C-alpha positions as CSV (number, residue, x, y, z in Angstrom):
1,X,-4.3,0.4,12.7
2,X,-5.9,3.8,13.0
3,X,-8.6,3.9,15.6
4,X,-10.1,7.4,15.7
5,X,-13.8,7.3,15.0
6,X,-13.8,11.0,14.4
7,X,-11.3,10.4,11.5
8,X,-14.1,8.5,9.9
9,X,-16.4,11.5,9.9
10,X,-13.7,13.7,8.5
11,X,-13.3,11.6,5.5
12,X,-17.0,11.3,4.9
13,X,-18.3,14.7,6.0
14,X,-20.4,13.1,8.7
15,X,-20.8,14.4,12.2
16,X,-18.9,12.4,14.7
17,X,-20.5,10.7,17.7
18,X,-19.9,12.1,21.2
19,X,-16.3,12.2,22.3
20,X,-16.8,9.5,24.9
21,X,-18.0,7.1,22.1
22,X,-15.2,8.1,19.8
23,X,-12.5,6.9,22.2
24,X,-13.9,3.4,22.7
25,X,-13.2,1.7,19.4
26,X,-10.8,1.0,16.6
27,X,-13.0,2.1,13.8
28,X,-11.0,3.5,10.8
29,X,-11.5,5.8,7.9
30,X,-13.2,4.1,4.9
31,X,-11.9,5.6,1.6
32,X,-12.7,4.5,-1.9
33,X,-9.8,5.5,-4.2
34,X,-10.1,4.4,-7.9
35,X,2.9,6.6,-6.5
36,X,12.4,0.7,-3.9
37,X,15.9,-0.5,-1.3
38,X,19.0,-2.3,-2.6
39,X,17.9,-5.4,-4.3
40,X,21.2,-6.9,-5.3
41,X,22.6,-7.8,-8.7
42,X,20.0,-7.9,-11.5
43,X,17.7,-10.1,-9.4
44,X,13.9,-9.9,-9.1
45,X,12.6,-11.3,-5.8
46,X,9.2,-10.9,-4.4
47,X,7.3,-12.3,-1.4
48,X,4.0,-12.0,0.3
49,X,4.8,-11.2,4.0
50,X,1.4,-10.6,5.6
51,X,2.2,-12.9,8.5
52,X,5.2,-10.8,9.5
53,X,4.7,-8.0,11.9
54,X,6.7,-5.7,9.6
55,X,8.9,-6.1,6.5
56,X,12.4,-7.5,6.7
57,X,15.1,-5.0,7.6
58,X,18.8,-5.6,7.0
59,X,21.1,-4.7,9.8
60,X,23.6,-3.1,7.5
61,X,21.1,-0.8,5.8
62,X,20.5,2.1,8.1
63,X,19.2,4.3,5.3
64,X,16.3,1.9,4.7
65,X,15.3,2.0,8.3
66,X,15.5,5.7,8.4
67,X,13.5,6.2,5.2
68,X,11.0,3.4,5.3
69,X,10.5,2.5,8.9
70,X,10.4,5.9,10.6
71,X,7.0,5.6,12.1
72,X,5.8,5.7,15.7
73,X,6.6,2.5,17.5
74,X,4.9,3.0,20.8
75,X,1.4,4.2,20.0
76,X,-1.3,2.4,22.0
77,X,-4.2,2.0,19.5
78,X,-6.2,-0.2,21.8
79,X,-7.5,-3.7,21.1
80,X,-8.4,-4.6,17.5
81,X,-12.1,-5.1,17.1
82,X,-13.9,-7.1,14.4
83,X,-16.4,-5.2,12.2
84,X,-19.2,-7.4,13.5
85,X,-18.3,-6.4,17.1
86,X,-18.0,-2.8,16.1
87,X,-21.6,-2.8,14.9
88,X,-23.0,-5.0,17.6
89,X,-21.5,-2.9,20.4
90,X,-23.8,0.1,19.7
91,X,-26.8,-1.7,18.2
92,X,-29.1,-0.1,20.8
93,X,-28.0,3.4,19.7
94,X,-29.9,3.9,16.5
95,X,-28.1,7.0,15.3
96,X,-24.6,5.7,16.1
97,X,-25.5,2.3,14.4
98,X,-26.6,4.0,11.2
99,X,-23.6,6.3,11.2
100,X,-21.3,3.2,11.4
101,X,-23.2,1.4,8.7
102,X,-22.9,4.4,6.4
103,X,-19.2,4.6,7.0
104,X,-18.6,0.9,6.4
105,X,-20.7,0.8,3.3
106,X,-21.9,-2.5,1.9
107,X,-19.8,-4.8,4.1
108,X,-21.0,-8.4,4.1
109,X,-20.9,-9.4,7.8
110,X,-21.2,-13.0,6.9
111,X,-17.9,-12.8,5.0
112,X,-16.0,-10.9,7.7
113,X,-17.4,-12.6,10.7
114,X,-15.2,-12.4,13.8
115,X,-11.9,-11.9,12.0
116,X,-9.6,-9.3,13.5
117,X,-6.8,-9.1,11.0
118,X,-7.3,-7.5,7.6
119,X,-6.2,-9.4,4.6
120,X,-4.8,-7.3,1.7
121,X,-3.8,-8.9,-1.6
122,X,-1.9,-6.9,-4.2
123,X,-3.5,-8.2,-7.4
124,X,-1.7,-6.2,-10.1
125,X,0.9,-3.5,-10.6
126,X,1.1,-1.5,-13.8
127,X,3.0,1.4,-15.3
128,X,0.9,3.9,-17.4
129,X,2.6,6.2,-19.9
130,X,0.9,8.4,-22.4
131,X,0.9,7.0,-25.9
132,X,2.2,3.6,-24.8
133,X,0.5,0.3,-23.9
134,X,0.2,-0.2,-20.2
135,X,3.1,-2.2,-18.7
136,X,1.7,-4.9,-16.4
137,X,4.2,-6.3,-14.0
138,X,3.7,-10.0,-13.3
139,X,2.6,-11.1,-9.9
140,X,3.4,-13.1,-7.9
141,X,7.1,-12.6,-8.6
142,X,9.2,-15.7,-9.0
143,X,11.6,-15.8,-5.9
144,X,14.7,-16.6,-7.9
145,X,13.9,-14.9,-11.2
146,X,16.7,-12.9,-12.8
147,X,16.9,-10.0,-15.2
148,X,15.4,-6.6,-15.8
149,X,11.7,-6.4,-14.7
150,X,10.9,-3.4,-17.0
151,X,12.5,-0.7,-19.0
152,X,11.4,3.0,-19.2
153,X,12.4,5.7,-21.6
154,X,14.3,8.7,-20.2
155,X,12.3,11.9,-19.7
156,X,8.9,10.1,-20.1
157,X,5.7,10.7,-18.1
158,X,4.3,7.8,-16.1
159,X,1.9,6.8,-13.4
160,X,1.7,3.7,-11.3
161,X,-1.5,1.8,-11.0
162,X,-2.2,-0.6,-8.1
163,X,-5.1,-3.0,-7.9
164,X,-5.7,-4.8,-4.6
165,X,-8.4,-6.5,-2.6
166,X,-9.3,-6.1,1.1
167,X,-11.1,-8.7,3.2
168,X,-11.8,-9.7,6.8
169,X,-11.5,-6.3,8.4
170,X,-10.6,-2.7,7.7
171,X,-7.0,-2.0,6.7
172,X,-5.8,1.3,8.0
173,X,-3.2,3.6,6.5
174,X,-2.2,1.3,3.6
175,X,0.9,2.8,2.0
176,X,3.4,2.1,-0.7
177,X,7.2,2.7,-0.2
178,X,9.7,2.8,-3.0
179,X,13.5,3.2,-2.9
180,X,15.9,3.1,-5.8
181,X,19.7,2.7,-6.0
182,X,22.1,3.2,-8.9
183,X,25.7,1.9,-8.7
184,X,25.1,1.4,-4.9
185,X,24.0,4.9,-4.2
186,X,20.4,5.7,-3.2
187,X,19.0,8.1,-5.8
188,X,15.3,8.1,-4.8
189,X,13.1,7.3,-1.9
190,X,9.3,7.7,-2.0
191,X,6.3,7.0,0.1
192,X,2.7,7.1,-1.1
193,X,-0.3,6.9,1.3
194,X,-3.0,4.9,-0.4
195,X,-5.6,5.3,2.3
196,X,-7.8,3.2,4.6
197,X,-10.2,0.7,3.1
198,X,-13.1,-1.5,4.3
199,X,-13.6,-5.1,3.1
200,X,-15.6,-5.4,-0.1
201,X,-16.0,-8.0,-2.9
202,X,-14.7,-5.8,-5.6
203,X,-11.0,-4.8,-5.8
204,X,-9.8,-1.3,-5.2
205,X,-7.7,0.7,-7.7
206,X,-5.2,3.4,-6.9
207,X,-3.3,5.5,-9.5
208,X,-0.3,7.6,-8.3
209,X,0.3,11.2,-9.4
210,X,2.1,11.6,-12.7
211,X,5.9,11.7,-12.6
212,X,8.8,12.0,-15.1
213,X,11.7,9.6,-15.4
214,X,15.1,11.2,-15.2
215,X,17.0,12.0,-18.4
216,X,20.5,12.5,-19.6
217,X,23.6,10.4,-19.9
218,X,24.0,9.9,-16.2
219,X,20.4,8.9,-15.7
220,X,20.5,6.1,-18.2
221,X,21.4,2.6,-17.1
222,X,20.3,-0.1,-14.6
223,X,18.8,0.5,-11.2
224,X,18.1,-1.8,-8.3
225,X,14.9,-1.3,-6.3
226,X,12.6,-2.4,-3.5
227,X,8.9,-1.9,-3.2
228,X,6.8,-2.6,-0.1
229,X,3.1,-2.3,0.8
230,X,2.5,-1.8,4.5
231,X,-0.3,-0.6,6.9
232,X,-0.3,1.5,10.0
233,X,0.6,-1.5,12.1
234,X,3.7,-2.0,9.9
235,X,2.2,-5.2,8.6
236,X,3.8,-6.0,5.3
237,X,1.6,-7.4,2.5
238,X,4.0,-7.5,-0.3
239,X,7.8,-6.9,-0.7
240,X,9.5,-7.0,-4.0
241,X,13.2,-6.7,-4.9
242,X,14.0,-6.1,-8.6
243,X,16.0,-4.2,-11.2
244,X,14.9,-2.0,-14.0
245,X,16.5,0.1,-16.8
246,X,16.2,3.6,-18.1
247,X,17.2,3.9,-21.7
248,X,17.3,6.4,-24.5
249,X,14.2,4.8,-26.2
250,X,11.4,2.6,-25.3
251,X,12.0,-1.1,-25.9
252,X,10.4,-2.5,-29.1
253,X,6.9,-3.7,-28.7
254,X,6.7,-7.5,-29.2
């Protein structure tokens, strides 16, 4: 979890406290924003894995480790501190207290209490394409469900839309990773940094930059994929294995 208090001021345009204060705590940036690994044969498999220190890695998949897990492993970020403790620690310093309260926004201290670990729930995933109804992907994913999760038209524009909630504590460096395979060959690997978020009653929404699906005879067909949502501590909040198709035309609307 990111700990630099001065990073908070950079995101908000607020002057940072003195350097000696900035090194004492794990206070993170508060941003308000609002785009898959070999999944096997035509299977859709998802799981919430917030209790794991990081997502599952398969020993025979070195590419995934290189692409998705290449993050610093020995950074000492100091002890995790609850939001209540962060505010209580400097309650006698009026300017610093107000600065922190401004950064944290309307956090309900009664709801976060002494909790150290953030809780992030991915509430919905959707694919947005101009001139088409939004494609909402069902969550939670059935562990043993089979079949194609969704189908896209070749050469079409699309964005991904994530809706998620944050509670208990600040989540730092929440990111989305996506890797795709076709006929056993990795054809795409992507990481998207969503940001750092404080707890709040309302869900957050993040929309990825617009992209274009590949086109042509060799682009059409079935793909296997894996999607993960992780934070700076490599804590995994959702991991989904699935398949999708790229076809010449959109599927008929039901």
